[in-house]
NUDO-974330 format. One record per residue (C-alpha): x negated, y negated, z negated. Coordinates in nm, 4 decimals, always signed. Example, Ala and Ser with C-alpha at 12.3 -4.5 7.8 and 13.67 -1.06 7.14 Angstrom:
// residues 2
+----------+----------+----------+
|        x |        y |        z |
+----------+----------+----------+
|  -1.2300 |  +0.4500 |  -0.7800 |
|  -1.3670 |  +0.1060 |  -0.7140 |
+----------+----------+----------+
***
This chain:
// residues 306
+----------+----------+----------+
|        x |        y |        z |
+----------+----------+----------+
|  -5.5094 |  +1.5382 |  -1.1905 |
|  -5.3992 |  +1.1973 |  -1.0748 |
|  -5.1310 |  +1.1956 |  -0.8136 |
|  -5.2082 |  +1.0342 |  -0.4797 |
|  -4.9987 |  +0.7280 |  -0.3953 |
|  -4.6916 |  +0.8051 |  -0.1832 |
|  -4.7012 |  +0.7283 |  +0.1848 |
|  -4.4879 |  +0.4345 |  +0.2967 |
|  -4.1559 |  +0.5333 |  +0.4475 |
|  -4.0639 |  +0.4488 |  +0.8019 |
|  -3.8284 |  +0.1518 |  +0.8258 |
|  -3.5333 |  +0.1362 |  +1.0639 |
|  -3.2928 |  -0.1532 |  +1.1088 |
|  -2.9161 |  -0.1661 |  +1.0881 |
|  -2.8560 |  -0.4914 |  +1.2764 |
|  -2.5099 |  -0.6398 |  +1.2228 |
|  -2.4207 |  -0.8838 |  +1.5010 |
|  -2.1843 |  -1.1610 |  +1.3898 |
|  -2.0407 |  -1.3435 |  +1.6923 |
|  -1.9513 |  -1.7123 |  +1.7138 |
|  -1.6345 |  -1.6100 |  +1.8997 |
|  -1.3465 |  -1.3910 |  +1.7812 |
|  -1.5335 |  -1.0676 |  +1.8618 |
|  -1.5558 |  -0.8391 |  +1.5563 |
|  -1.8890 |  -0.7702 |  +1.3875 |
|  -2.1016 |  -0.5105 |  +1.5676 |
|  -2.3336 |  -0.2631 |  +1.3907 |
|  -2.6362 |  -0.1582 |  +1.5972 |
|  -2.8935 |  +0.0864 |  +1.4534 |
|  -3.2519 |  +0.0188 |  +1.5676 |
|  -3.4836 |  +0.3145 |  +1.5066 |
|  -3.8066 |  +0.1500 |  +1.6280 |
|  -3.7982 |  -0.2231 |  +1.5414 |
|  -4.1732 |  -0.2579 |  +1.5980 |
|  -4.1370 |  -0.1744 |  +1.9688 |
|  -3.7881 |  -0.3141 |  +2.0381 |
|  -3.7582 |  -0.6713 |  +2.1644 |
|  -3.4722 |  -0.9175 |  +2.1271 |
|  -3.4082 |  -0.8825 |  +2.5013 |
|  -3.3404 |  -0.5115 |  +2.4499 |
|  -3.1082 |  -0.5990 |  +2.1618 |
|  -2.9166 |  -0.8312 |  +2.3972 |
|  -2.8859 |  -0.5486 |  +2.6507 |
|  -2.7511 |  -0.3228 |  +2.3763 |
|  -2.4995 |  -0.5891 |  +2.2731 |
|  -2.3788 |  -0.6307 |  +2.6327 |
|  -2.3151 |  -0.2564 |  +2.6566 |
|  -2.0966 |  -0.2627 |  +2.3432 |
|  -1.8785 |  -0.5726 |  +2.3939 |
|  -1.6085 |  -0.6469 |  +2.6531 |
|  -1.6063 |  -0.9339 |  +2.9021 |
|  -1.6577 |  -1.2279 |  +2.9013 |
|  -1.9177 |  -1.1824 |  +2.6249 |
|  -2.0794 |  -0.8936 |  +2.8151 |
|  -2.1880 |  -1.1261 |  +3.0976 |
|  -2.2319 |  -1.4515 |  +2.9027 |
|  -2.5520 |  -1.6176 |  +2.7845 |
|  -2.6366 |  -1.4778 |  +2.4400 |
|  -2.8462 |  -1.6657 |  +2.1846 |
|  -2.9497 |  -1.4693 |  +1.8754 |
|  -2.9905 |  -1.6630 |  +1.5501 |
|  -3.1469 |  -1.5376 |  +1.2281 |
|  -3.2060 |  -1.7492 |  +0.9173 |
|  -3.1149 |  -2.0621 |  +1.1129 |
|  -3.3741 |  -1.9994 |  +1.3871 |
|  -3.3514 |  -1.8630 |  +1.7401 |
|  -3.4858 |  -1.5076 |  +1.7711 |
|  -3.7673 |  -1.5019 |  +2.0339 |
|  -3.6782 |  -1.2867 |  +2.3343 |
|  -4.0087 |  -1.1033 |  +2.3808 |
|  -4.1004 |  -1.0574 |  +2.0143 |
|  -4.0489 |  -0.7331 |  +1.8210 |
|  -3.7374 |  -0.7260 |  +1.6039 |
|  -3.9392 |  -0.5979 |  +1.3098 |
|  -4.1347 |  -0.9240 |  +1.3137 |
|  -3.8765 |  -1.1801 |  +1.4277 |
|  -3.6089 |  -1.0556 |  +1.1842 |
|  -3.8563 |  -1.0425 |  +0.8944 |
|  -3.7657 |  -0.6788 |  +0.8403 |
|  -4.0733 |  -0.5935 |  +0.6353 |
|  -3.8549 |  -0.5769 |  +0.3280 |
|  -3.9596 |  -0.3328 |  +0.0581 |
|  -3.6856 |  -0.0685 |  +0.0460 |
|  -3.5244 |  +0.0004 |  -0.2938 |
|  -3.7257 |  +0.2477 |  -0.5082 |
|  -3.6019 |  +0.6010 |  -0.5206 |
|  -3.4592 |  +0.7449 |  -0.8392 |
|  -3.6998 |  +0.9185 |  -1.0785 |
|  -3.5330 |  +1.2554 |  -1.0359 |
|  -3.5755 |  +1.2328 |  -0.6576 |
|  -3.9482 |  +1.1599 |  -0.7006 |
|  -3.9920 |  +1.4527 |  -0.9381 |
|  -3.8240 |  +1.6927 |  -0.6972 |
|  -3.9943 |  +1.5604 |  -0.3858 |
|  -4.2705 |  +1.8213 |  -0.4007 |
|  -4.0166 |  +2.1037 |  -0.4178 |
|  -3.8275 |  +1.9721 |  -0.1150 |
|  -4.1404 |  +1.9340 |  +0.0945 |
|  -4.1084 |  +2.1099 |  +0.4283 |
|  -3.7291 |  +2.1299 |  +0.4112 |
|  -3.6430 |  +1.7915 |  +0.5596 |
|  -3.4927 |  +1.7511 |  +0.9039 |
|  -3.7382 |  +1.6156 |  +1.1576 |
|  -3.6161 |  +1.3404 |  +1.3919 |
|  -3.7030 |  +1.3032 |  +1.7584 |
|  -3.9687 |  +1.0433 |  +1.6766 |
|  -4.1473 |  +1.2862 |  +1.4444 |
|  -4.0425 |  +1.1279 |  +1.1134 |
|  -3.8574 |  +1.3258 |  +0.8504 |
|  -3.4986 |  +1.2221 |  +0.7981 |
|  -3.5246 |  +1.1498 |  +0.4256 |
|  -3.8402 |  +0.9387 |  +0.4762 |
|  -3.6661 |  +0.6868 |  +0.7028 |
|  -3.5418 |  +0.3816 |  +0.5127 |
|  -3.2705 |  +0.1632 |  +0.6641 |
|  -3.2763 |  -0.2141 |  +0.6212 |
|  -2.9577 |  -0.4084 |  +0.6945 |
|  -3.0079 |  -0.7400 |  +0.8758 |
|  -2.7417 |  -0.9906 |  +0.9836 |
|  -2.7917 |  -1.1735 |  +1.3147 |
|  -2.5605 |  -1.4424 |  +1.4495 |
|  -2.4855 |  -1.4366 |  +1.8226 |
|  -2.3856 |  -1.7534 |  +2.0071 |
|  -2.1855 |  -1.6804 |  +2.3232 |
|  -2.2435 |  -1.9378 |  +2.5979 |
|  -2.1600 |  -1.9770 |  +2.9637 |
|  -2.1294 |  -1.6849 |  +3.2060 |
|  -2.4520 |  -1.5701 |  +3.3725 |
|  -2.4939 |  -1.4778 |  +3.7354 |
|  -2.5802 |  -1.1264 |  +3.8487 |
|  -2.9345 |  -1.2420 |  +3.9239 |
|  -2.9819 |  -1.3809 |  +3.5720 |
|  -2.8520 |  -1.0580 |  +3.4195 |
|  -3.0877 |  -0.8506 |  +3.6350 |
|  -3.3835 |  -1.0696 |  +3.5353 |
|  -3.2914 |  -1.0285 |  +3.1688 |
|  -3.2739 |  -0.6490 |  +3.2036 |
|  -3.6107 |  -0.6412 |  +3.3814 |
|  -3.7604 |  -0.8668 |  +3.1150 |
|  -3.6358 |  -0.6321 |  +2.8430 |
|  -3.8134 |  -0.3352 |  +3.0038 |
|  -4.1391 |  -0.5290 |  +3.0425 |
|  -4.1241 |  -0.6702 |  +2.6888 |
|  -4.0676 |  -0.3270 |  +2.5336 |
|  -4.3508 |  -0.1782 |  +2.7381 |
|  -4.5895 |  -0.4486 |  +2.6186 |
|  -4.4820 |  -0.4009 |  +2.2571 |
|  -4.5365 |  -0.0260 |  +2.2858 |
|  -4.8920 |  -0.0806 |  +2.4147 |
|  -4.9807 |  -0.3188 |  +2.1326 |
|  -4.7920 |  -0.1467 |  +1.8486 |
|  -5.0951 |  +0.0324 |  +1.7036 |
|  -5.3008 |  -0.2864 |  +1.6856 |
|  -5.0137 |  -0.4842 |  +1.5354 |
|  -4.9494 |  -0.2376 |  +1.2523 |
|  -5.2900 |  -0.3150 |  +1.1002 |
|  -5.2540 |  -0.6933 |  +1.0849 |
|  -4.8757 |  -0.7357 |  +1.0556 |
|  -4.8881 |  -0.7998 |  +0.6825 |
|  -5.1634 |  -1.0636 |  +0.7012 |
|  -5.0183 |  -1.2430 |  +1.0037 |
|  -4.6665 |  -1.2556 |  +0.8600 |
|  -4.7924 |  -1.3959 |  +0.5281 |
|  -4.9927 |  -1.6606 |  +0.7123 |
|  -4.6946 |  -1.7478 |  +0.9328 |
|  -4.4684 |  -1.7767 |  +0.6289 |
|  -4.7134 |  -2.0082 |  +0.4546 |
|  -4.7474 |  -2.2195 |  +0.7693 |
|  -4.3700 |  -2.2439 |  +0.8046 |
|  -4.3368 |  -2.3486 |  +0.4414 |
|  -4.6025 |  -2.6161 |  +0.4889 |
|  -4.4297 |  -2.7481 |  +0.8012 |
|  -4.0920 |  -2.7470 |  +0.6252 |
|  -4.2369 |  -2.9308 |  +0.3259 |
|  -4.3938 |  -3.1952 |  +0.5502 |
|  -4.0699 |  -3.2411 |  +0.7447 |
|  -3.8732 |  -3.2703 |  +0.4203 |
|  -4.1054 |  -3.5343 |  +0.2825 |
|  -4.0788 |  -3.7567 |  +0.5913 |
|  -3.7282 |  -3.7263 |  +0.7327 |
|  -3.4043 |  -3.5794 |  +0.5975 |
|  -3.3535 |  -3.2243 |  +0.7189 |
|  -3.0607 |  -3.1679 |  +0.9568 |
|  -2.7675 |  -2.9738 |  +0.8172 |
|  -2.5221 |  -2.7247 |  +0.9599 |
|  -2.5453 |  -2.6368 |  +1.3263 |
|  -2.7623 |  -2.9460 |  +1.3816 |
|  -3.0505 |  -2.7349 |  +1.2476 |
|  -3.0375 |  -2.5389 |  +1.5731 |
|  -3.1421 |  -2.8487 |  +1.7696 |
|  -3.4935 |  -2.8025 |  +1.6299 |
|  -3.4849 |  -2.4306 |  +1.7175 |
|  -3.4384 |  -2.4722 |  +2.0931 |
|  -3.0620 |  -2.5254 |  +2.1276 |
|  -2.9347 |  -2.8097 |  +2.3437 |
|  -2.6775 |  -3.0632 |  +2.2277 |
|  -2.4148 |  -2.9052 |  +2.4551 |
|  -2.4803 |  -2.5569 |  +2.3134 |
|  -2.4490 |  -2.6842 |  +1.9562 |
|  -2.1221 |  -2.8590 |  +2.0472 |
|  -1.9887 |  -2.5360 |  +2.2022 |
|  -2.0880 |  -2.3348 |  +1.8956 |
|  -1.9200 |  -2.5887 |  +1.6656 |
|  -1.5973 |  -2.5823 |  +1.8695 |
|  -1.5917 |  -2.2003 |  +1.8543 |
|  -1.6475 |  -2.2162 |  +1.4792 |
|  -1.3614 |  -2.4649 |  +1.4371 |
|  -1.1295 |  -2.2447 |  +1.6429 |
|  -1.1991 |  -1.9589 |  +1.4017 |
|  -1.1357 |  -2.1857 |  +1.1015 |
|  -0.7994 |  -2.2901 |  +1.2472 |
|  -0.6684 |  -1.9383 |  +1.1757 |
|  -0.7029 |  -1.9933 |  +0.8006 |
|  -0.6424 |  -2.3701 |  +0.7763 |
|  -0.3586 |  -2.6016 |  +0.8666 |
|  -0.4300 |  -2.9197 |  +1.0682 |
|  -0.4156 |  -3.1236 |  +0.7451 |
|  -0.6669 |  -2.9030 |  +0.5626 |
|  -0.9205 |  -2.8453 |  +0.8416 |
|  -1.2746 |  -2.9037 |  +0.7075 |
|  -1.4436 |  -3.2263 |  +0.8132 |
|  -1.7619 |  -3.4170 |  +0.7384 |
|  -1.9710 |  -3.2785 |  +0.4546 |
|  -1.7269 |  -2.9935 |  +0.3951 |
|  -1.7664 |  -2.8777 |  +0.7559 |
|  -2.1463 |  -2.9002 |  +0.7308 |
|  -2.1345 |  -2.6915 |  +0.4131 |
|  -1.9291 |  -2.4200 |  +0.5867 |
|  -2.1719 |  -2.4207 |  +0.8799 |
|  -2.4628 |  -2.3843 |  +0.6370 |
|  -2.2948 |  -2.0862 |  +0.4729 |
|  -2.2279 |  -1.9285 |  +0.8137 |
|  -2.5938 |  -1.9631 |  +0.9123 |
|  -2.7328 |  -1.8453 |  +0.5799 |
|  -2.5196 |  -1.5302 |  +0.5507 |
|  -2.7987 |  -1.3328 |  +0.7190 |
|  -3.0312 |  -1.3935 |  +0.4204 |
|  -2.8014 |  -1.3174 |  +0.1287 |
|  -2.7628 |  -0.9570 |  +0.0014 |
|  -2.3868 |  -1.0114 |  -0.0149 |
|  -2.3706 |  -1.1676 |  +0.3276 |
|  -2.0614 |  -0.9797 |  +0.4234 |
|  -1.8680 |  -1.1594 |  +0.1496 |
|  -1.7659 |  -1.4470 |  +0.3758 |
|  -1.6135 |  -1.2086 |  +0.6278 |
|  -1.4371 |  -1.0205 |  +0.3483 |
|  -1.2890 |  -1.3439 |  +0.2137 |
|  -1.1625 |  -1.4315 |  +0.5604 |
|  -1.0134 |  -1.0819 |  +0.5948 |
|  -0.8361 |  -1.1225 |  +0.2607 |
|  -0.6880 |  -1.4537 |  +0.3785 |
|  -0.5737 |  -1.2901 |  +0.7011 |
|  -0.4068 |  -1.0068 |  +0.5079 |
|  -0.2279 |  -1.2613 |  +0.2884 |
|  -0.0959 |  -1.4444 |  +0.5967 |
|  +0.0103 |  -1.1125 |  +0.7508 |
|  +0.2089 |  -0.9965 |  +0.4475 |
|  +0.3641 |  -1.3296 |  +0.3529 |
|  +0.4521 |  -1.4236 |  +0.7102 |
|  +0.6008 |  -1.0853 |  +0.8008 |
|  +0.8115 |  -1.0533 |  +0.4854 |
|  +0.9300 |  -1.4146 |  +0.5124 |
|  +1.0391 |  -1.3658 |  +0.8734 |
|  +1.2091 |  -1.0331 |  +0.7970 |
|  +1.3996 |  -1.1150 |  +0.4751 |
|  +1.4647 |  -1.4870 |  +0.5408 |
|  +1.4881 |  -1.5035 |  +0.9216 |
|  +1.7102 |  -1.8048 |  +0.9851 |
|  +1.5542 |  -2.0152 |  +0.7121 |
|  +1.2038 |  -1.9293 |  +0.8313 |
|  +1.2838 |  -2.0202 |  +1.1923 |
|  +1.4434 |  -2.3485 |  +1.0794 |
|  +1.1382 |  -2.4241 |  +0.8670 |
|  +0.9001 |  -2.3552 |  +1.1565 |
|  +1.1001 |  -2.5823 |  +1.3873 |
|  +1.1158 |  -2.8721 |  +1.1393 |
|  +0.7811 |  -2.8491 |  +0.9560 |
|  +0.5196 |  -2.7884 |  +1.2236 |
|  +0.1652 |  -2.7671 |  +1.0857 |
|  +0.2534 |  -2.6667 |  +0.7279 |
|  +0.1668 |  -2.3012 |  +0.7923 |
|  -0.1455 |  -2.1807 |  +0.9682 |
|  -0.1153 |  -2.0418 |  +1.3202 |
|  -0.1715 |  -1.6869 |  +1.1954 |
|  +0.1095 |  -1.7102 |  +0.9386 |
|  +0.3453 |  -1.8619 |  +1.1973 |
|  +0.2770 |  -1.5717 |  +1.4342 |
|  +0.3387 |  -1.3175 |  +1.1561 |
|  +0.6632 |  -1.4940 |  +1.0586 |
|  +0.7882 |  -1.4736 |  +1.4166 |
|  +0.6899 |  -1.1045 |  +1.4229 |
|  +0.8913 |  -1.0427 |  +1.1054 |
|  +1.1888 |  -1.2235 |  +1.2587 |
|  +1.1619 |  -1.0040 |  +1.5703 |
|  +1.1573 |  -0.6889 |  +1.3564 |
|  +1.4695 |  -0.8109 |  +1.1736 |
|  +1.6491 |  -0.8710 |  +1.5041 |
|  +1.5423 |  -0.5274 |  +1.6298 |
|  +1.6847 |  -0.3586 |  +1.3208 |
|  +2.0088 |  -0.5518 |  +1.3634 |
|  +2.0464 |  -0.4485 |  +1.7275 |
|  +1.9678 |  -0.0879 |  +1.6389 |
|  +2.2393 |  -0.0777 |  +1.3738 |
|  +2.4856 |  -0.2530 |  +1.6052 |
|  +2.4319 |  -0.0071 |  +1.8895 |
|  +2.4184 |  +0.3088 |  +1.6778 |
+----------+----------+----------+
***
């Protein structure tokens, strides 16, 4: 007897928010992306981050485009990604396990829920007033209610509409490429609804982050800066998107170890070098060197007083 085709698994999102400021990455699980709007995601972000980001204007960016506020995350984040196939042994034993899976609050069985990881960039702008924040919260409630009402109708034509939208976007991109050179870096956001001032603010925040791992003489400029901006924007599409953050963490660990040990074991020479050769070391390494020097002095005072 031929086996019936397996039912598609429910898809949940693990949205990783990558801020344009120094805030660390934020992981937010979304159980119902088809009925959760970007406005609700902003409200969730505000509840997880400290001020001033909690009350600032937030712009969500995915694949170089602004995420629409009232649209479902499952559609705007292109989350209809086919989850990885299960192993053969799991498929063979699925019939034996039937009826033994934990049931979630939404009625789906725990093992049938697939998680898709999506990276979203968050631009932090100016501070919003209490009225603006209240309007955003009210808009989130209304947007989610509307999505919930239309969810059943959308499930049927999601696949067709998304394919048509993707083809239309490709046609528009091809036409734009054939007529005028495409903007690069953060300038791409000008065509996605950002203003010139917002792009300038985002670029200054990005440069402030780069200053932690570069000296003034090696700060990226021109085409090199545009290339770094392109990589920052495109990290949400690559499977190894977290690699850029890992590389930056490795550089920070190197500065921490080298700076601390230099300040501790070579205190006077390190302080003389910092005073004479400003700009040779990055700001992070200078701070770690001073910390190592302070630890050395503390040990000396402890031995002197004991």
